C-alpha positions in Angstrom: 7.1 8.5 -20.9 7.7 8.5 -17.4 11.0 10.4 -15.7 12.9 7.9 -13.6 14.5 9.0 -10.7 18.2 7.4 -9.4 16.4 4.5 -7.3 13.9 4.2 -10.4 10.9 5.4 -8.8 8.2 7.5 -11.6 8.3 10.7 -11.1 5.0 12.1 -10.5 3.6 14.1 -13.4 3.7 17.9 -13.0 1.1 19.0 -15.5 -1.1 16.2 -15.5 -4.8 16.4 -14.6 -6.3 15.5 -11.3 -6.4 11.9 -11.4 -3.0 12.0 -13.3 -1.4 13.9 -10.1 -3.2 11.7 -7.6 -1.8 8.3 -9.2 1.3 9.6 -9.7 2.0 10.2 -6.4 0.4 7.0 -5.5 2.9 5.1 -7.8 5.3 7.0 -6.0 4.7 6.2 -3.1 4.4 2.9 -4.0 7.8 2.8 -5.5 9.5 4.6 -2.2 8.1 1.7 0.0 9.3 -1.5 -2.3 12.7 0.4 -2.3 13.0 0.0 0.8 12.3 -2.9 0.7 14.9 -4.0 -2.0 17.2 -6.8 -1.0 16.2 -7.5 2.7 16.2 -11.3 4.0 13.5 -12.4 6.5 15.7 -11.4 9.2 15.7 -7.2 7.5 12.0 -7.5 7.5 11.0 -8.7 10.5 14.0 -5.9 12.0 13.0 -3.6 14.4 13.7 0.2 15.2 13.2 2.0 18.8 10.7 0.8 20.8 8.1 -0.5 18.2 7.3 -3.5 16.8 6.7 -2.7 13.8 8.9 -4.1 11.0 9.1 -3.9 7.6 7.5 -7.4 6.5 4.2 -6.3 8.8 4.2 -3.0 7.1 4.4 -4.6 3.5 1.5 -7.5 4.5 -0.5 -4.3 6.2 -0.3 -1.5 2.9 -1.1 -5.2 0.9 -4.3 -5.4 2.5 -4.9 -1.8 2.4 -4.7 -2.0 -0.8 -7.0 -5.1 -0.8 -9.6 -2.9 1.1 -10.0 -0.2 -0.1 -9.6 -0.4 -4.1 -11.3 -4.0 -3.9 -13.5 -4.8 -1.1 -14.8 -0.9 -0.4 -14.2 0.8 -3.9 -15.9 -2.3 -5.9 -17.8 -3.5 -2.8 -16.1 -7.5 -4.0 -15.8 -10.6 -1.6 -11.6 -10.0 0.3 -9.4 -11.8 -1.7 -6.7 -14.6 -0.7 -5.7 -14.4 2.7 -7.6 -11.8 4.3 -11.3 -13.7 3.2 -10.0 -16.2 6.8 -8.8 -14.0 9.0 -11.2 -12.9 12.5 -10.1 -9.5 12.4 -11.9 -9.1 15.5 -10.1 -11.5 16.8 -6.7 -10.2 15.4 -7.1 -6.8 14.9 -3.6 -6.6 14.1 -3.0 -9.7 11.8 -2.0 -8.3 9.2 0.9 -6.9 10.9 2.2 -9.8 13.3 1.3 -12.5 11.5 4.2 -11.3 8.5 6.7 -13.1 10.3 5.6 -16.5 9.5 5.5 -15.7 5.8 8.9 -15.9 4.4 10.3 -12.2 2.1 8.7 -13.8 -1.1 5.8 -14.6 0.2 5.5 -11.4 1.2 6.8 -9.3 -2.3 4.7 -11.5 -4.3 1.4 -10.9 -1.9 2.2 -7.1 -2.1 3.3 -7.3 -5.9 -0.4 -8.6 -6.9 -2.4 -6.6 -4.5 -1.0 -3.6 -5.8 -1.6 -5.2 -9.3 -5.1 -5.8 -8.6 -5.4 -2.0 -6.9 -4.5 -1.1 -10.0 -6.6 -2.3 -12.6 -10.0 -1.7 -10.1 -9.0 2.0 -10.9 -8.5 1.6 -14.1 -11.6 -0.3 -13.9 -13.2 2.7 -12.1 -12.4 5.7 -14.2 -13.4 3.8 -17.2 -16.9 4.0 -16.1 -17.1 7.4 -14.0 -14.1 10.4 -12.5 -12.5 10.7 -9.3 -16.5 11.4 -8.1 -17.2 7.7 -7.9 -19.1 6.4 -5.2 -17.6 2.9 -3.6 -19.9 0.6 -3.3 -19.5 0.4 0.5 -19.6 3.0 2.9 -17.4 4.6 6.0 -18.5 4.1 9.3 -20.0 6.8 8.3 -22.2 5.7 6.4 -20.8 7.9 3.7 -20.3 6.4 0.2 -16.0 6.9 0.0 -15.7 9.0 -3.5 -12.7 7.4 -5.5 -10.3 10.8 -5.4 -11.1 10.7 -1.5 -9.4 6.4 -1.5 -6.8 7.8 -3.6 -6.3 11.3 -1.1 -6.0 7.8 2.2 -3.8 6.1 0.2 -1.7 8.6 -0.8 -1.3 9.4 3.3 -1.3 5.7 4.5 2.1 5.4 1.9 3.1 8.7 3.2 2.8 7.5 6.4 4.8 3.8 6.5 7.6 5.1 3.9 8.7 7.1 7.3 8.2 4.5 9.6 10.4 3.1 6.4 12.8 5.0 6.5 13.3 4.6 10.2 13.6 0.7 9.8 16.0 0.7 6.7 18.6 3.3 8.4 18.4 0.7 11.4 19.1 -2.6 9.2 21.9 -1.2 7.1 22.6 2.3 7.2 20.2 3.0 3.4 19.0 6.2 3.4 17.1 8.4 1.3 13.7 9.9 0.8 
């Protein structure tokens, strides 16, 4: 049974194998991000802090894109899912960030949650076919095929970095603090 902390986040296992440890930390960081965005209306999700134009809504849409990019497109070689399949990324490389202002909180949460669900299934599918060393179907710009291990570590880094941003933005909205 997974132990939950006071915010309802799953504690990463202290004595799991490598896959269990990496997935445990990724799930904890996903839950931290969800906690930082919980209960906010459109104004809250579009609020900025300091000189940055970054918003929690933009971050949520960006993280949905990153989840889909790494676990579906890179790992499994699949075509982009909507809404990413119609974006001209060369014309607007920050589309995920600023287009979120046009979405309702419900649309953003649904997009992120559905993408995370697909990502979990994609990881389960990859682990059923191999181990953490399983190479992705698509390559990095260097021409290398990242392993599932590398992708999981990258996603942990992505969430950890953006959770720091989310801490600052959420505190500026309503004073909510905590790790």
